[in-house]
ChimeraX commands (.cxc) that place a marker at each C-alpha (Angstrom):
marker #1 position -22.79,0.83,12.59 radius 0.5
marker #1 position -24.90,0.30,9.49 radius 0.5
marker #1 position -24.59,3.96,8.44 radius 0.5
marker #1 position -20.80,3.92,8.85 radius 0.5
marker #1 position -20.43,0.84,6.64 radius 0.5
marker #1 position -22.63,2.36,3.95 radius 0.5
marker #1 position -20.73,5.66,4.02 radius 0.5
marker #1 position -17.36,3.92,3.73 radius 0.5
marker #1 position -18.55,2.04,0.69 radius 0.5
marker #1 position -20.05,5.08,-1.01 radius 0.5
marker #1 position -18.07,8.20,-0.04 radius 0.5
marker #1 position -20.55,10.03,-2.30 radius 0.5
marker #1 position -19.78,10.74,-5.97 radius 0.5
marker #1 position -18.72,14.18,-7.18 radius 0.5
marker #1 position -19.94,15.34,-10.60 radius 0.5
marker #1 position -17.72,18.41,-11.05 radius 0.5
marker #1 position -14.39,16.60,-11.09 radius 0.5
marker #1 position -11.81,16.31,-13.85 radius 0.5
marker #1 position -10.32,12.88,-14.55 radius 0.5
marker #1 position -6.78,12.06,-13.47 radius 0.5
marker #1 position -4.31,11.08,-16.19 radius 0.5
marker #1 position -4.25,7.52,-14.85 radius 0.5
marker #1 position -6.44,5.36,-12.66 radius 0.5
marker #1 position -6.21,5.68,-8.89 radius 0.5
marker #1 position -6.73,1.95,-8.35 radius 0.5
marker #1 position -6.16,-1.47,-9.92 radius 0.5
marker #1 position -7.27,-5.09,-9.71 radius 0.5
marker #1 position -5.96,-6.62,-6.48 radius 0.5
marker #1 position -6.37,-3.52,-4.33 radius 0.5
marker #1 position -7.70,-4.37,-0.86 radius 0.5
marker #1 position -8.65,-2.21,2.14 radius 0.5
marker #1 position -9.65,-3.12,5.70 radius 0.5
marker #1 position -11.22,-0.73,8.20 radius 0.5
marker #1 position -11.62,-1.08,11.95 radius 0.5
marker #1 position -14.60,0.56,13.65 radius 0.5
marker #1 position -15.01,1.82,17.19 radius 0.5
marker #1 position -17.93,3.21,19.18 radius 0.5
marker #1 position -17.46,6.37,21.29 radius 0.5
marker #1 position -13.70,6.18,20.80 radius 0.5
marker #1 position -12.95,3.01,22.75 radius 0.5
marker #1 position -15.30,0.07,22.09 radius 0.5
marker #1 position -14.48,-2.09,19.06 radius 0.5
marker #1 position -17.57,-2.18,16.86 radius 0.5
marker #1 position -16.66,-4.08,13.71 radius 0.5
marker #1 position -14.71,-4.32,10.48 radius 0.5
marker #1 position -15.24,-3.57,6.79 radius 0.5
marker #1 position -13.28,-4.57,3.69 radius 0.5
marker #1 position -13.16,-3.57,0.01 radius 0.5
marker #1 position -11.46,-5.57,-2.73 radius 0.5
marker #1 position -11.14,-4.94,-6.50 radius 0.5
marker #1 position -11.39,-7.96,-8.81 radius 0.5
marker #1 position -11.49,-8.64,-12.57 radius 0.5
marker #1 position -14.72,-9.79,-14.26 radius 0.5
marker #1 position -16.81,-9.65,-17.42 radius 0.5
marker #1 position -20.43,-8.56,-17.96 radius 0.5
marker #1 position -22.08,-9.33,-21.32 radius 0.5
marker #1 position -18.67,-9.56,-22.95 radius 0.5
marker #1 position -17.46,-6.26,-21.46 radius 0.5
marker #1 position -14.40,-6.19,-19.18 radius 0.5
marker #1 position -15.41,-4.73,-15.82 radius 0.5
marker #1 position -14.14,-4.16,-12.32 radius 0.5
marker #1 position -15.87,-6.33,-9.73 radius 0.5
marker #1 position -15.71,-4.74,-6.28 radius 0.5
marker #1 position -16.84,-6.61,-3.18 radius 0.5
marker #1 position -17.49,-4.72,0.04 radius 0.5
marker #1 position -18.18,-6.48,3.34 radius 0.5
marker #1 position -19.06,-5.17,6.79 radius 0.5
marker #1 position -19.64,-7.00,10.07 radius 0.5
marker #1 position -19.90,-6.34,13.78 radius 0.5
marker #1 position -17.44,-7.80,16.29 radius 0.5
marker #1 position -16.93,-7.98,20.04 radius 0.5
marker #1 position -19.64,-7.08,22.53 radius 0.5
marker #1 position -21.69,-5.12,19.98 radius 0.5
marker #1 position -22.06,-8.28,17.90 radius 0.5
marker #1 position -24.16,-9.83,20.67 radius 0.5
marker #1 position -26.40,-6.77,20.90 radius 0.5
marker #1 position -26.79,-5.98,17.19 radius 0.5
marker #1 position -25.26,-8.35,14.65 radius 0.5
marker #1 position -24.41,-7.02,11.19 radius 0.5
marker #1 position -23.30,-9.16,8.25 radius 0.5
marker #1 position -23.40,-7.11,5.02 radius 0.5
marker #1 position -22.14,-7.80,1.51 radius 0.5
marker #1 position -22.19,-5.32,-1.36 radius 0.5
marker #1 position -20.98,-6.00,-4.91 radius 0.5
marker #1 position -20.65,-3.75,-7.95 radius 0.5
marker #1 position -19.68,-4.56,-11.53 radius 0.5
marker #1 position -18.71,-1.37,-13.36 radius 0.5
marker #1 position -17.16,-0.42,-16.70 radius 0.5
marker #1 position -13.39,-0.12,-16.68 radius 0.5
marker #1 position -13.39,3.02,-18.82 radius 0.5
marker #1 position -16.60,4.90,-18.03 radius 0.5
marker #1 position -16.78,3.67,-14.42 radius 0.5
marker #1 position -20.57,3.29,-14.67 radius 0.5
marker #1 position -22.19,0.21,-13.07 radius 0.5
marker #1 position -23.89,-2.63,-14.91 radius 0.5
marker #1 position -24.82,-4.74,-11.89 radius 0.5
marker #1 position -25.15,-4.17,-8.15 radius 0.5
marker #1 position -25.83,-6.67,-5.36 radius 0.5
marker #1 position -26.89,-5.97,-1.78 radius 0.5
marker #1 position -27.10,-8.99,0.56 radius 0.5
marker #1 position -27.45,-7.92,4.19 radius 0.5
marker #1 position -28.42,-9.12,7.64 radius 0.5
marker #1 position -28.65,-6.28,10.16 radius 0.5
marker #1 position -30.03,-7.40,13.48 radius 0.5
marker #1 position -32.32,-9.89,11.73 radius 0.5
marker #1 position -33.41,-7.37,9.10 radius 0.5
marker #1 position -32.42,-8.97,5.80 radius 0.5
marker #1 position -32.32,-7.88,2.16 radius 0.5
marker #1 position -31.18,-9.68,-0.97 radius 0.5
marker #1 position -31.39,-7.34,-3.97 radius 0.5
marker #1 position -29.81,-7.46,-7.42 radius 0.5
marker #1 position -29.95,-4.46,-9.75 radius 0.5
marker #1 position -28.98,-4.52,-13.43 radius 0.5
marker #1 position -28.39,-1.10,-14.98 radius 0.5
marker #1 position -29.29,-0.35,-18.59 radius 0.5
marker #1 position -27.03,2.67,-19.01 radius 0.5
marker #1 position -28.12,3.22,-22.64 radius 0.5
marker #1 position -31.81,3.59,-21.76 radius 0.5
marker #1 position -31.43,4.93,-18.19 radius 0.5
marker #1 position -33.25,2.05,-16.53 radius 0.5
marker #1 position -32.62,-0.04,-13.42 radius 0.5
marker #1 position -33.96,-3.60,-13.46 radius 0.5
marker #1 position -34.47,-4.60,-9.82 radius 0.5
marker #1 position -34.83,-8.15,-8.56 radius 0.5
marker #1 position -35.81,-8.42,-4.90 radius 0.5
marker #1 position -34.79,-12.03,-4.34 radius 0.5
marker #1 position -36.15,-12.16,-0.81 radius 0.5
marker #1 position -39.71,-11.65,-2.05 radius 0.5
marker #1 position -39.10,-12.78,-5.66 radius 0.5
marker #1 position -40.34,-9.43,-6.99 radius 0.5
marker #1 position -39.07,-7.63,-10.09 radius 0.5
marker #1 position -39.49,-4.01,-11.17 radius 0.5
marker #1 position -38.01,-1.39,-13.52 radius 0.5
marker #1 position -37.22,2.18,-12.44 radius 0.5
marker #1 position -36.03,5.19,-14.47 radius 0.5
marker #1 position -32.55,6.43,-13.56 radius 0.5
marker #1 position -30.37,9.45,-14.21 radius 0.5
marker #1 position -27.86,9.32,-17.11 radius 0.5
marker #1 position -24.61,7.59,-16.11 radius 0.5
marker #1 position -26.09,6.75,-12.71 radius 0.5
marker #1 position -23.79,5.32,-10.04 radius 0.5
marker #1 position -24.48,2.74,-7.36 radius 0.5
marker #1 position -23.26,3.05,-3.78 radius 0.5
marker #1 position -20.01,1.15,-4.45 radius 0.5
marker #1 position -19.06,2.29,-7.96 radius 0.5
marker #1 position -19.45,5.93,-6.95 radius 0.5
marker #1 position -16.50,5.62,-4.55 radius 0.5
marker #1 position -14.20,4.47,-7.34 radius 0.5
marker #1 position -15.59,7.10,-9.71 radius 0.5
marker #1 position -14.71,9.72,-7.11 radius 0.5
marker #1 position -11.18,8.43,-6.68 radius 0.5
marker #1 position -10.51,8.50,-10.41 radius 0.5
marker #1 position -11.98,11.94,-11.04 radius 0.5
marker #1 position -11.27,14.16,-8.07 radius 0.5
marker #1 position -9.56,17.46,-8.92 radius 0.5
marker #1 position -8.88,19.49,-5.81 radius 0.5
marker #1 position -7.53,22.44,-7.83 radius 0.5
marker #1 position -11.12,23.29,-8.82 radius 0.5
marker #1 position -12.42,23.14,-5.23 radius 0.5
marker #1 position -12.21,25.72,-2.48 radius 0.5
marker #1 position -12.99,25.06,1.19 radius 0.5
marker #1 position -16.72,25.55,1.66 radius 0.5
marker #1 position -17.65,24.50,-1.88 radius 0.5
marker #1 position -20.71,22.26,-2.01 radius 0.5
marker #1 position -21.06,19.58,-4.66 radius 0.5
marker #1 position -24.24,17.69,-5.56 radius 0.5
marker #1 position -24.57,14.26,-7.12 radius 0.5
marker #1 position -27.10,11.53,-7.93 radius 0.5
marker #1 position -27.01,7.87,-6.91 radius 0.5
marker #1 position -29.37,4.90,-7.26 radius 0.5
marker #1 position -29.89,2.74,-4.18 radius 0.5
marker #1 position -32.51,0.15,-3.22 radius 0.5
marker #1 position -34.91,1.12,-5.99 radius 0.5
marker #1 position -34.71,4.89,-5.59 radius 0.5
marker #1 position -32.80,7.85,-7.02 radius 0.5
marker #1 position -30.98,9.81,-4.35 radius 0.5
marker #1 position -29.53,13.30,-4.38 radius 0.5
marker #1 position -26.49,14.06,-2.22 radius 0.5
marker #1 position -24.70,17.22,-1.17 radius 0.5
marker #1 position -21.05,17.19,-0.14 radius 0.5
marker #1 position -18.97,20.00,1.34 radius 0.5
marker #1 position -15.22,20.22,0.74 radius 0.5
marker #1 position -13.43,21.32,3.91 radius 0.5
marker #1 position -9.86,21.55,2.64 radius 0.5
marker #1 position -6.64,19.68,3.42 radius 0.5
marker #1 position -5.50,18.34,6.78 radius 0.5
marker #1 position -2.57,16.34,8.13 radius 0.5
marker #1 position -3.96,13.41,10.12 radius 0.5
marker #1 position -2.20,10.92,12.37 radius 0.5
marker #1 position -2.87,7.33,11.26 radius 0.5
marker #1 position -1.52,3.88,12.13 radius 0.5
marker #1 position 0.84,4.27,9.17 radius 0.5
marker #1 position 2.09,7.74,10.13 radius 0.5
marker #1 position 1.10,11.32,9.31 radius 0.5
marker #1 position -0.83,11.59,6.05 radius 0.5
marker #1 position -1.85,14.62,3.98 radius 0.5
marker #1 position -5.61,14.18,3.55 radius 0.5
marker #1 position -8.55,15.78,1.77 radius 0.5
marker #1 position -11.42,16.46,4.14 radius 0.5
marker #1 position -15.11,16.24,3.16 radius 0.5
marker #1 position -18.46,16.54,4.92 radius 0.5
marker #1 position -21.45,14.78,3.31 radius 0.5
marker #1 position -24.85,16.01,4.43 radius 0.5
marker #1 position -27.05,13.42,6.13 radius 0.5
marker #1 position -30.58,13.40,7.50 radius 0.5
marker #1 position -30.66,14.59,11.11 radius 0.5
marker #1 position -32.91,12.75,13.52 radius 0.5
marker #1 position -32.94,9.23,14.93 radius 0.5
marker #1 position -29.37,8.27,13.90 radius 0.5
marker #1 position -27.36,11.47,13.37 radius 0.5
marker #1 position -27.25,14.55,15.59 radius 0.5
marker #1 position -27.45,17.00,12.68 radius 0.5
marker #1 position -27.02,17.30,8.90 radius 0.5
marker #1 position -23.26,17.83,9.24 radius 0.5
marker #1 position -22.59,14.87,11.54 radius 0.5
marker #1 position -20.28,12.98,9.16 radius 0.5
marker #1 position -16.67,13.80,8.30 radius 0.5
marker #1 position -14.40,11.78,6.02 radius 0.5
marker #1 position -10.75,11.95,5.00 radius 0.5
marker #1 position -9.17,10.71,1.74 radius 0.5
marker #1 position -5.44,10.58,1.01 radius 0.5
marker #1 position -4.20,13.56,-1.00 radius 0.5
marker #1 position -2.13,11.49,-3.43 radius 0.5
marker #1 position -2.74,9.51,-6.62 radius 0.5
marker #1 position -4.41,6.68,-4.67 radius 0.5
marker #1 position -7.22,8.82,-3.20 radius 0.5
marker #1 position -7.62,6.08,-0.61 radius 0.5
marker #1 position -10.12,6.38,2.26 radius 0.5
marker #1 position -8.36,6.93,5.58 radius 0.5
marker #1 position -10.97,7.78,8.20 radius 0.5
marker #1 position -14.63,8.53,8.77 radius 0.5
marker #1 position -16.25,9.92,11.91 radius 0.5
marker #1 position -19.93,10.19,12.77 radius 0.5
marker #1 position -21.59,12.06,15.64 radius 0.5
marker #1 position -24.69,10.05,16.51 radius 0.5
marker #1 position -27.78,10.87,18.50 radius 0.5
marker #1 position -26.15,8.71,21.20 radius 0.5
marker #1 position -22.35,8.46,21.17 radius 0.5
marker #1 position -20.14,8.44,18.09 radius 0.5
marker #1 position -18.66,6.01,15.56 radius 0.5
marker #1 position -15.27,6.06,13.90 radius 0.5
marker #1 position -13.75,3.92,11.14 radius 0.5
marker #1 position -10.03,3.91,10.38 radius 0.5
marker #1 position -8.09,2.22,7.60 radius 0.5
marker #1 position -5.85,-0.31,9.36 radius 0.5
marker #1 position -4.60,-2.54,6.53 radius 0.5
marker #1 position -4.19,-2.40,2.75 radius 0.5
marker #1 position -2.42,-4.05,-0.17 radius 0.5
marker #1 position -2.28,-3.87,-3.95 radius 0.5
marker #1 position -2.07,-0.06,-4.26 radius 0.5
marker #1 position -1.37,1.21,-7.77 radius 0.5
marker #1 position 0.67,4.19,-6.59 radius 0.5
marker #1 position 3.15,4.89,-3.84 radius 0.5
marker #1 position 1.54,5.67,-0.49 radius 0.5
marker #1 position 3.03,8.90,0.80 radius 0.5
marker #1 position 3.75,9.29,4.51 radius 0.5
marker #1 position 4.96,12.60,5.97 radius 0.5
marker #1 position 8.12,12.11,8.07 radius 0.5
marker #1 position 7.73,13.20,11.72 radius 0.5
marker link #1:1,2 radius 0.2
marker link #1:2,3 radius 0.2
marker link #1:3,4 radius 0.2
marker link #1:4,5 radius 0.2
marker link #1:5,6 radius 0.2
marker link #1:6,7 radius 0.2
marker link #1:7,8 radius 0.2
marker link #1:8,9 radius 0.2
marker link #1:9,10 radius 0.2
marker link #1:10,11 radius 0.2
marker link #1:11,12 radius 0.2
marker link #1:12,13 radius 0.2
marker link #1:13,14 radius 0.2
marker link #1:14,15 radius 0.2
marker link #1:15,16 radius 0.2
marker link #1:16,17 radius 0.2
marker link #1:17,18 radius 0.2
marker link #1:18,19 radius 0.2
marker link #1:19,20 radius 0.2
marker link #1:20,21 radius 0.2
marker link #1:21,22 radius 0.2
marker link #1:22,23 radius 0.2
marker link #1:23,24 radius 0.2
marker link #1:24,25 radius 0.2
marker link #1:25,26 radius 0.2
marker link #1:26,27 radius 0.2
marker link #1:27,28 radius 0.2
marker link #1:28,29 radius 0.2
marker link #1:29,30 radius 0.2
marker link #1:30,31 radius 0.2
marker link #1:31,32 radius 0.2
marker link #1:32,33 radius 0.2
marker link #1:33,34 radius 0.2
marker link #1:34,35 radius 0.2
marker link #1:35,36 radius 0.2
marker link #1:36,37 radius 0.2
marker link #1:37,38 radius 0.2
marker link #1:38,39 radius 0.2
marker link #1:39,40 radius 0.2
marker link #1:40,41 radius 0.2
marker link #1:41,42 radius 0.2
marker link #1:42,43 radius 0.2
marker link #1:43,44 radius 0.2
marker link #1:44,45 radius 0.2
marker link #1:45,46 radius 0.2
marker link #1:46,47 radius 0.2
marker link #1:47,48 radius 0.2
marker link #1:48,49 radius 0.2
marker link #1:49,50 radius 0.2
marker link #1:50,51 radius 0.2
marker link #1:51,52 radius 0.2
marker link #1:52,53 radius 0.2
marker link #1:53,54 radius 0.2
marker link #1:54,55 radius 0.2
marker link #1:55,56 radius 0.2
marker link #1:56,57 radius 0.2
marker link #1:57,58 radius 0.2
marker link #1:58,59 radius 0.2
marker link #1:59,60 radius 0.2
marker link #1:60,61 radius 0.2
marker link #1:61,62 radius 0.2
marker link #1:62,63 radius 0.2
marker link #1:63,64 radius 0.2
marker link #1:64,65 radius 0.2
marker link #1:65,66 radius 0.2
marker link #1:66,67 radius 0.2
marker link #1:67,68 radius 0.2
marker link #1:68,69 radius 0.2
marker link #1:69,70 radius 0.2
marker link #1:70,71 radius 0.2
marker link #1:71,72 radius 0.2
marker link #1:72,73 radius 0.2
marker link #1:73,74 radius 0.2
marker link #1:74,75 radius 0.2
marker link #1:75,76 radius 0.2
marker link #1:76,77 radius 0.2
marker link #1:77,78 radius 0.2
marker link #1:78,79 radius 0.2
marker link #1:79,80 radius 0.2
marker link #1:80,81 radius 0.2
marker link #1:81,82 radius 0.2
marker link #1:82,83 radius 0.2
marker link #1:83,84 radius 0.2
marker link #1:84,85 radius 0.2
marker link #1:85,86 radius 0.2
marker link #1:86,87 radius 0.2
marker link #1:87,88 radius 0.2
marker link #1:88,89 radius 0.2
marker link #1:89,90 radius 0.2
marker link #1:90,91 radius 0.2
marker link #1:91,92 radius 0.2
marker link #1:92,93 radius 0.2
marker link #1:93,94 radius 0.2
marker link #1:94,95 radius 0.2
marker link #1:95,96 radius 0.2
marker link #1:96,97 radius 0.2
marker link #1:97,98 radius 0.2
marker link #1:98,99 radius 0.2
marker link #1:99,100 radius 0.2
marker link #1:100,101 radius 0.2
marker link #1:101,102 radius 0.2
marker link #1:102,103 radius 0.2
marker link #1:103,104 radius 0.2
marker link #1:104,105 radius 0.2
marker link #1:105,106 radius 0.2
marker link #1:106,107 radius 0.2
marker link #1:107,108 radius 0.2
marker link #1:108,109 radius 0.2
marker link #1:109,110 radius 0.2
marker link #1:110,111 radius 0.2
marker link #1:111,112 radius 0.2
marker link #1:112,113 radius 0.2
marker link #1:113,114 radius 0.2
marker link #1:114,115 radius 0.2
marker link #1:115,116 radius 0.2
marker link #1:116,117 radius 0.2
marker link #1:117,118 radius 0.2
marker link #1:118,119 radius 0.2
marker link #1:119,120 radius 0.2
marker link #1:120,121 radius 0.2
marker link #1:121,122 radius 0.2
marker link #1:122,123 radius 0.2
marker link #1:123,124 radius 0.2
marker link #1:124,125 radius 0.2
marker link #1:125,126 radius 0.2
marker link #1:126,127 radius 0.2
marker link #1:127,128 radius 0.2
marker link #1:128,129 radius 0.2
marker link #1:129,130 radius 0.2
marker link #1:130,131 radius 0.2
marker link #1:131,132 radius 0.2
marker link #1:132,133 radius 0.2
marker link #1:133,134 radius 0.2
marker link #1:134,135 radius 0.2
marker link #1:135,136 radius 0.2
marker link #1:136,137 radius 0.2
marker link #1:137,138 radius 0.2
marker link #1:138,139 radius 0.2
marker link #1:139,140 radius 0.2
marker link #1:140,141 radius 0.2
marker link #1:141,142 radius 0.2
marker link #1:142,143 radius 0.2
marker link #1:143,144 radius 0.2
marker link #1:144,145 radius 0.2
marker link #1:145,146 radius 0.2
marker link #1:146,147 radius 0.2
marker link #1:147,148 radius 0.2
marker link #1:148,149 radius 0.2
marker link #1:149,150 radius 0.2
marker link #1:150,151 radius 0.2
marker link #1:151,152 radius 0.2
marker link #1:152,153 radius 0.2
marker link #1:153,154 radius 0.2
marker link #1:154,155 radius 0.2
marker link #1:155,156 radius 0.2
marker link #1:156,157 radius 0.2
marker link #1:157,158 radius 0.2
marker link #1:158,159 radius 0.2
marker link #1:159,160 radius 0.2
marker link #1:160,161 radius 0.2
marker link #1:161,162 radius 0.2
marker link #1:162,163 radius 0.2
marker link #1:163,164 radius 0.2
marker link #1:164,165 radius 0.2
marker link #1:165,166 radius 0.2
marker link #1:166,167 radius 0.2
marker link #1:167,168 radius 0.2
marker link #1:168,169 radius 0.2
marker link #1:169,170 radius 0.2
marker link #1:170,171 radius 0.2
marker link #1:171,172 radius 0.2
marker link #1:172,173 radius 0.2
marker link #1:173,174 radius 0.2
marker link #1:174,175 radius 0.2
marker link #1:175,176 radius 0.2
marker link #1:176,177 radius 0.2
marker link #1:177,178 radius 0.2
marker link #1:178,179 radius 0.2
marker link #1:179,180 radius 0.2
marker link #1:180,181 radius 0.2
marker link #1:181,182 radius 0.2
marker link #1:182,183 radius 0.2
marker link #1:183,184 radius 0.2
marker link #1:184,185 radius 0.2
marker link #1:185,186 radius 0.2
marker link #1:186,187 radius 0.2
marker link #1:187,188 radius 0.2
marker link #1:188,189 radius 0.2
marker link #1:189,190 radius 0.2
marker link #1:190,191 radius 0.2
marker link #1:191,192 radius 0.2
marker link #1:192,193 radius 0.2
marker link #1:193,194 radius 0.2
marker link #1:194,195 radius 0.2
marker link #1:195,196 radius 0.2
marker link #1:196,197 radius 0.2
marker link #1:197,198 radius 0.2
marker link #1:198,199 radius 0.2
marker link #1:199,200 radius 0.2
marker link #1:200,201 radius 0.2
marker link #1:201,202 radius 0.2
marker link #1:202,203 radius 0.2
marker link #1:203,204 radius 0.2
marker link #1:204,205 radius 0.2
marker link #1:205,206 radius 0.2
marker link #1:206,207 radius 0.2
marker link #1:207,208 radius 0.2
marker link #1:208,209 radius 0.2
marker link #1:209,210 radius 0.2
marker link #1:210,211 radius 0.2
marker link #1:211,212 radius 0.2
marker link #1:212,213 radius 0.2
marker link #1:213,214 radius 0.2
marker link #1:214,215 radius 0.2
marker link #1:215,216 radius 0.2
marker link #1:216,217 radius 0.2
marker link #1:217,218 radius 0.2
marker link #1:218,219 radius 0.2
marker link #1:219,220 radius 0.2
marker link #1:220,221 radius 0.2
marker link #1:221,222 radius 0.2
marker link #1:222,223 radius 0.2
marker link #1:223,224 radius 0.2
marker link #1:224,225 radius 0.2
marker link #1:225,226 radius 0.2
marker link #1:226,227 radius 0.2
marker link #1:227,228 radius 0.2
marker link #1:228,229 radius 0.2
marker link #1:229,230 radius 0.2
marker link #1:230,231 radius 0.2
marker link #1:231,232 radius 0.2
marker link #1:232,233 radius 0.2
marker link #1:233,234 radius 0.2
marker link #1:234,235 radius 0.2
marker link #1:235,236 radius 0.2
marker link #1:236,237 radius 0.2
marker link #1:237,238 radius 0.2
marker link #1:238,239 radius 0.2
marker link #1:239,240 radius 0.2
marker link #1:240,241 radius 0.2
marker link #1:241,242 radius 0.2
marker link #1:242,243 radius 0.2
marker link #1:243,244 radius 0.2
marker link #1:244,245 radius 0.2
marker link #1:245,246 radius 0.2
marker link #1:246,247 radius 0.2
marker link #1:247,248 radius 0.2
marker link #1:248,249 radius 0.2
marker link #1:249,250 radius 0.2
marker link #1:250,251 radius 0.2
marker link #1:251,252 radius 0.2
marker link #1:252,253 radius 0.2
marker link #1:253,254 radius 0.2
marker link #1:254,255 radius 0.2
marker link #1:255,256 radius 0.2
marker link #1:256,257 radius 0.2
marker link #1:257,258 radius 0.2
marker link #1:258,259 radius 0.2
view
C-alpha cells in the first residue's frame, strides 16, 4: 500500500524529455485513485490537487497528495499520508517539500527547503526537532514535483520501446537514482472508456516488498494532459493496483477512444 501511494505521487522524473509547447496541467486540477489488493479487495484511496501559492515572493504551484487505507485493510494496517510540494511555475523545480505520514503507527513529519542556486537541501525533522543540510544534484526534484515535471516534458517521439531513462530525486534526506523503461503505447480499458496510454516500467528493489526489479507497471494518458491512469505492482505476496476513478479541472480535452 505504502509503495503504491509513493509511486503514484512520483511516477519518476525523466531527464531526456523535450518540453511541450504548453503546460499539461493547471491550478484546480484534481485526481482521485482507488486501490485494490489482489484484484478484488478495496485497499485505499489517493488524491492529488494543484493549488496556487507563493514562496519568498515567487509564484509557485502547491500540490497536495494524500493517501489512506480503507475497508478491512484499514483495521490491519492503517495508512494516513500527506505529501506537499511547492515548485516553480516556470522551471518546475521545488522550493519546499513536506512529508507527514502515519503508516501503521510509523510516523514522520519532515519539511525540506531546497536552495536550488547552491544545490542544498535544508531538512527539518519536526518529529525529533533535528535540522541538517545535504548537498543535492542541480535542479533536483522531490517525489511530487517530479511527476509534474514529467507531464510537462515528456516527448515520446524521442523514445523507443525498451529505452531506459535515468533520473535523480531527493527524498527523506538522500539523493536517489532511478531507472525507467519505456514499454510503448497501449489501449487500456478504464472506467471512462478505452484510452490510448503510454506504458512505463520503473525499476524497484526486489526483496521483501516486490517480487523482482520489474514488478511495477504504470500507464499515462497519451494526450496533452499526460494524466496517470493506472499502476500495478506484483508483490512478494499478492498484488496491488491503483486506478484513476475521478478527476476535474483538466487543462486539455480528455480523449476517449470510441468502442
